[in-house]
C-alpha positions as CSV (number, residue, x, y, z in Angstrom):
1,M,9.6,-22.1,6.5
2,K,11.1,-20.6,3.3
3,F,9.9,-17.0,3.2
4,I,9.3,-15.5,-0.2
5,K,12.0,-12.8,0.3
6,D,14.5,-15.6,0.7
7,M,13.5,-17.6,-2.4
8,K,15.9,-18.1,-5.2
9,P,15.8,-20.1,-8.5
10,G,16.3,-23.8,-7.9
11,D,14.8,-23.8,-4.4
12,R,12.4,-26.7,-3.7
13,L,9.4,-25.7,-1.6
14,A,7.3,-27.8,0.8
15,D,5.6,-25.2,2.9
16,I,2.3,-23.4,3.7
17,Y,1.5,-20.1,2.0
18,F,-1.5,-17.8,1.7
19,C,-3.2,-17.9,-1.7
20,K,-3.8,-14.2,-2.4
21,Y,-5.1,-14.7,-6.0
22,K,-6.1,-17.6,-8.2
23,A,-7.5,-17.6,-11.8
24,A,-7.8,-20.0,-14.7
25,A,-5.9,-19.2,-17.9
26,T,-5.0,-20.8,-21.2
27,T,-1.6,-21.0,-23.0
28,K,-1.2,-20.0,-26.6
29,N,-1.6,-23.6,-27.5
30,G,-4.9,-23.8,-25.7
31,K,-3.7,-25.8,-22.7
32,P,-5.3,-24.8,-19.4
33,Y,-3.3,-23.7,-16.4
34,E,-3.8,-21.6,-13.3
35,N,-2.3,-18.3,-12.2
36,V,-1.7,-18.1,-8.5
37,T,-0.3,-15.4,-6.2
38,L,1.3,-16.8,-3.0
39,Q,1.9,-14.5,0.0
40,D,3.6,-14.5,3.3
41,R,4.6,-11.6,5.6
42,T,7.6,-10.8,3.5
43,G,5.9,-10.4,0.2
44,T,4.2,-12.1,-2.7
45,A,5.3,-14.5,-5.4
46,D,3.8,-15.4,-8.8
47,A,3.1,-19.1,-9.2
48,K,1.7,-21.4,-11.9
49,I,-0.1,-24.7,-11.8
50,W,0.7,-26.1,-15.3
51,E,-1.3,-29.3,-14.7
52,P,-4.4,-28.1,-12.8
53,N,-6.2,-31.5,-13.2
54,G,-3.1,-33.5,-12.3
55,Q,-2.6,-35.9,-9.4
56,G,-1.9,-34.1,-6.1
57,I,-3.7,-30.9,-7.1
58,D,-6.5,-30.5,-4.6
59,E,-9.4,-28.0,-4.8
60,F,-8.6,-24.6,-3.2
61,E,-9.6,-20.9,-3.8
62,A,-8.2,-17.5,-3.3
63,M,-8.0,-16.5,0.4
64,D,-7.2,-20.1,1.4
65,Y,-4.0,-21.2,3.1
66,V,-2.4,-23.9,0.9
67,D,0.3,-26.5,1.5
68,I,2.4,-26.6,-1.6
69,F,5.2,-28.7,-3.1
70,G,7.0,-27.0,-5.9
71,E,10.1,-25.4,-7.4
72,V,11.2,-21.8,-7.7
73,T,12.2,-20.7,-11.2
74,S,13.0,-17.4,-12.9
75,F,10.9,-15.8,-15.7
76,N,11.8,-12.4,-17.2
77,G,14.0,-11.6,-14.2
78,A,11.3,-12.3,-11.6
79,L,10.8,-15.3,-9.4
80,Q,8.1,-17.8,-10.3
81,V,6.9,-20.8,-8.4
82,N,6.0,-24.0,-10.3
83,I,3.4,-25.8,-8.1
84,K,3.5,-29.6,-8.5
85,R,1.2,-30.5,-5.6
86,V,-1.2,-28.5,-3.4
87,R,-3.8,-29.0,-0.7
88,R,-6.0,-26.6,1.2
89,C,-5.0,-26.3,4.9
90,R,-7.1,-26.4,8.0
91,E,-7.2,-23.3,10.2
92,A,-5.5,-25.1,13.1
93,E,-2.4,-25.7,10.9
94,V,-1.8,-22.0,10.3
95,D,-0.2,-19.1,12.2
96,A,-1.7,-16.2,10.4
97,A,1.0,-13.8,11.6
98,L,3.5,-15.6,9.2
99,Y,1.4,-14.7,6.2
100,M,0.1,-11.1,6.3
101,P,2.7,-8.6,5.2
102,V,3.5,-6.0,8.0
103,S,5.5,-2.9,8.0
104,A,9.1,-3.4,9.1
105,R,8.9,-0.3,11.2
106,N,7.6,-0.4,14.8
107,R,4.0,0.8,14.9
108,E,4.2,2.6,18.2
109,E,7.3,4.5,17.1
110,M,5.6,5.6,13.9
111,V,2.5,6.7,15.9
112,G,4.7,8.7,18.2
113,E,6.4,10.5,15.3
114,L,3.0,11.3,13.8
115,E,1.7,12.7,17.1
116,T,4.9,14.8,17.4
117,L,4.1,16.3,14.0
118,I,0.5,16.9,14.9
119,G,1.7,18.6,18.1
120,S,4.0,20.9,16.1
121,I,1.1,22.4,14.1
122,G,0.6,26.0,15.2
123,E,-2.5,26.9,13.3
124,P,-5.3,26.1,15.9
125,H,-8.0,25.0,13.4
126,L,-5.7,22.6,11.5
127,K,-4.4,21.2,14.8
128,A,-7.9,20.6,16.1
129,L,-8.9,18.8,12.9
130,L,-5.9,16.5,13.1
131,E,-6.5,15.8,16.8
132,A,-10.2,15.0,16.0
133,F,-9.0,12.3,13.5
134,F,-5.9,10.8,15.2
135,L,-6.2,11.5,18.9
136,R,-9.9,11.4,19.7
137,D,-11.4,9.0,17.1
138,L,-9.9,5.7,18.3
139,S,-11.8,3.7,15.7
140,F,-10.4,5.7,12.8
141,R,-6.9,5.7,14.3
142,E,-6.9,1.9,14.6
143,A,-8.2,1.4,11.1
144,F,-5.6,3.9,9.8
145,C,-2.7,2.2,11.5
146,K,-3.8,-1.3,10.2
147,S,-4.5,-0.2,6.6
148,S,-2.2,-0.6,3.6
149,A,-1.4,2.3,1.3
150,A,-2.2,0.4,-1.8
151,K,-3.5,-2.9,-3.1
152,T,-0.2,-3.9,-4.8
153,V,2.0,-1.0,-5.9
154,H,3.7,0.4,-2.8
155,H,3.3,0.0,1.0
156,A,0.8,-2.8,0.3
157,F,1.1,-4.2,3.9
158,I,-0.4,-3.8,7.3
159,G,0.8,-0.4,8.6
160,G,1.7,0.7,5.1
161,L,-0.7,3.7,5.2
162,L,0.8,4.9,8.4
163,E,4.4,4.4,7.2
164,H,3.7,6.2,3.8
165,T,1.8,9.0,5.5
166,L,4.5,9.6,8.0
167,S,7.2,9.6,5.3
168,V,5.3,12.1,3.1
169,A,4.6,14.4,6.1
170,Q,8.2,14.3,7.2
171,L,9.4,15.1,3.6
172,C,6.9,18.0,3.6
173,D,8.2,19.2,6.9
174,F,11.7,19.2,5.5
175,I,10.7,21.0,2.3
176,S,8.8,23.7,4.2
177,G,12.1,24.7,5.8
178,R,13.7,25.2,2.4
179,Y,11.0,27.3,0.6
180,A,9.8,30.3,2.5
181,A,6.7,30.6,0.3
182,L,5.2,27.4,1.7
183,D,2.7,27.5,4.6
184,R,4.2,24.8,6.7
185,D,1.2,24.1,8.8
186,L,-1.1,23.8,5.8
187,L,1.4,21.6,4.0
188,V,2.1,19.2,6.8
189,T,-1.6,18.9,7.7
190,A,-2.4,18.1,4.1
191,A,0.3,15.5,4.0
192,I,-1.0,13.8,7.2
193,L,-4.5,13.8,5.7
194,H,-3.8,13.2,2.0
195,D,-4.6,9.5,2.0
196,I,-7.2,9.1,4.8
197,G,-9.7,8.0,2.2
198,K,-7.8,4.8,1.8
199,V,-9.2,3.6,5.1
200,R,-12.5,3.4,3.2
201,E,-11.2,2.6,-0.3
202,L,-9.4,-0.6,0.7
203,S,-10.8,-3.5,2.7
204,A,-8.8,-4.9,5.7
205,F,-6.4,-7.8,5.4
206,P,-6.3,-10.5,4.3
207,A,-8.4,-9.3,1.3
208,N,-6.8,-5.8,1.0
209,D,-9.0,-5.2,-2.0
210,Y,-11.1,-2.3,-3.3
211,T,-14.4,-1.8,-1.6
212,D,-17.5,-0.8,-3.6
213,E,-17.1,2.7,-2.3
214,G,-13.5,2.7,-3.3
215,Q,-14.3,1.6,-6.8
216,F,-17.1,4.1,-7.3
217,M,-15.4,7.2,-5.8
218,G,-11.7,6.6,-5.0
219,H,-9.7,7.7,-2.0
220,I,-9.1,11.3,-3.2
221,V,-12.7,12.3,-3.3
222,M,-13.5,10.2,-0.2
223,G,-10.7,11.9,1.7
224,S,-12.0,15.4,0.8
225,E,-15.5,14.3,2.0
226,M,-14.1,12.9,5.3
227,I,-12.5,16.3,6.0
228,S,-15.8,18.1,5.3
229,E,-17.6,15.7,7.6
230,R,-15.1,16.1,10.4
231,I,-14.9,19.9,10.2
232,R,-18.6,20.0,10.9
233,T,-18.1,18.2,14.2
234,L,-15.5,20.7,15.5
235,E,-16.5,23.1,18.3
236,E,-14.8,26.1,16.8
237,S,-15.9,27.4,13.3
238,F,-13.4,26.4,10.7
239,P,-12.3,29.2,8.3
240,A,-13.9,28.7,4.9
241,E,-10.8,29.7,2.9
242,L,-8.6,27.4,5.0
243,E,-11.0,24.5,4.4
244,L,-10.9,25.1,0.6
245,K,-7.1,25.3,0.6
246,L,-6.8,22.1,2.6
247,K,-9.3,20.2,0.4
248,H,-7.6,21.5,-2.7
249,C,-4.3,19.9,-1.6
250,I,-6.1,16.6,-1.1
251,L,-7.9,16.8,-4.4
252,A,-4.7,17.7,-6.3
253,H,-2.2,15.5,-4.6
254,H,-1.8,13.1,-7.6
255,G,-0.8,16.0,-9.7
256,E,-2.4,15.2,-13.1
257,L,-5.9,14.5,-14.2
258,E,-4.8,11.3,-15.8
259,Y,-3.4,10.1,-12.5
260,G,-6.7,10.5,-10.8
261,S,-6.6,14.0,-9.4
262,P,-9.8,15.9,-9.9
263,K,-7.7,19.1,-9.9
264,K,-4.2,20.0,-10.8
265,P,-2.2,21.8,-8.1
266,A,-3.1,25.5,-7.9
267,L,-1.4,26.1,-4.6
268,I,2.3,25.9,-3.9
269,E,1.5,23.6,-1.0
270,A,-0.5,21.3,-3.3
271,M,2.5,21.1,-5.7
272,A,4.9,20.3,-2.9
273,L,2.6,17.6,-1.5
274,N,2.2,16.0,-5.0
275,H,5.9,15.7,-5.4
276,A,6.6,14.4,-1.9
277,D,3.8,11.8,-2.3
278,D,5.2,10.7,-5.7
279,L,8.8,10.6,-4.4
280,D,7.9,8.3,-1.5
281,A,5.7,6.1,-3.5
282,K,8.3,5.6,-6.3
283,L,11.3,5.1,-3.9
284,E,9.3,2.5,-1.9
285,T,8.2,0.8,-5.2
286,F,11.9,0.7,-6.3
287,S,13.0,-0.5,-2.9
288,E,10.4,-3.3,-2.8
289,L,11.4,-4.5,-6.3
290,L,15.1,-4.6,-5.3
291,A,14.3,-6.5,-2.1
292,A,12.1,-9.0,-3.9
293,S,14.8,-9.9,-6.5
294,G,17.2,-12.7,-5.7
295,E,19.4,-11.6,-8.6
296,S,21.6,-8.6,-9.3
297,G,22.1,-6.8,-12.6
298,W,19.4,-5.7,-14.9
299,L,16.0,-6.8,-13.6
300,G,13.9,-5.8,-16.6
301,F,11.5,-3.0,-17.6
302,N,9.1,-1.9,-14.9
303,R,5.9,-0.4,-16.2
304,L,5.1,1.7,-13.1
305,L,8.5,3.3,-13.0
306,E,8.8,3.3,-16.8
307,T,12.5,2.2,-16.8
308,N,14.7,-0.8,-16.9
309,I,15.8,-1.4,-13.3
310,Y,19.3,-2.3,-12.2
311,K,20.3,-3.9,-8.9
312,A,23.9,-3.4,-7.9
């Protein structure tokens, strides 16, 4: 099988892929075509069917596995697959493990590192809250470990939420040793909890799409609500001011109102979390773009990073 990460312009494909997305479109000249997103465990690829009513183009929909024949081309510095023939596959033909993107990191190692961070929290109420989520609620823990951190932008793979959360928490742990004004336990706890709402915001794979709850509320508000709900289940009374500080960090972790934060950072811990979260998201986005490109040199302008990207 030719994995998407190994594709390069000129390759001919005759393999099975997961159809992540499909939509009809029209060229400037009024000619119909279809936009398709192909996926395997290494990533996604933009694809086009320029002759949707042509011979060899069978009926299929998004979320189907499809056997395609086509050619890899390059458009604006990005790979594109020109699909010549396609058919919907039977379930028996497919090994699903080849098609769902999964974190390159070992899950149990990441869970172990997360548990070590939780064990290092000295403030008893914060530690009890983290243990209630990650050690005692096995259903939440499993969903958290399987979830992605985004639909498409960064860490959009199984285990992505765990990998992103761990990276942000470890960055915050490092930062707390550099700036004495930071409350290390509050900051690391907020980092571990900052994206828990994504367990509800995004559906499980293979869909990995926004739920109704996610569309209406978003993971930031949902995460704050989840913390309130969990605090009410703890045996020991949770200090009111500490709860407010923790939830403020969650509500402000995107930094700016236009980026979805209900509040801008008012605590130094909230500001530190915002920058750690942004740093990990941007570096992962950049890394994924570099890994997905089969070419070196200038790769073109990226809207999310707001810069023209260069691959050495």
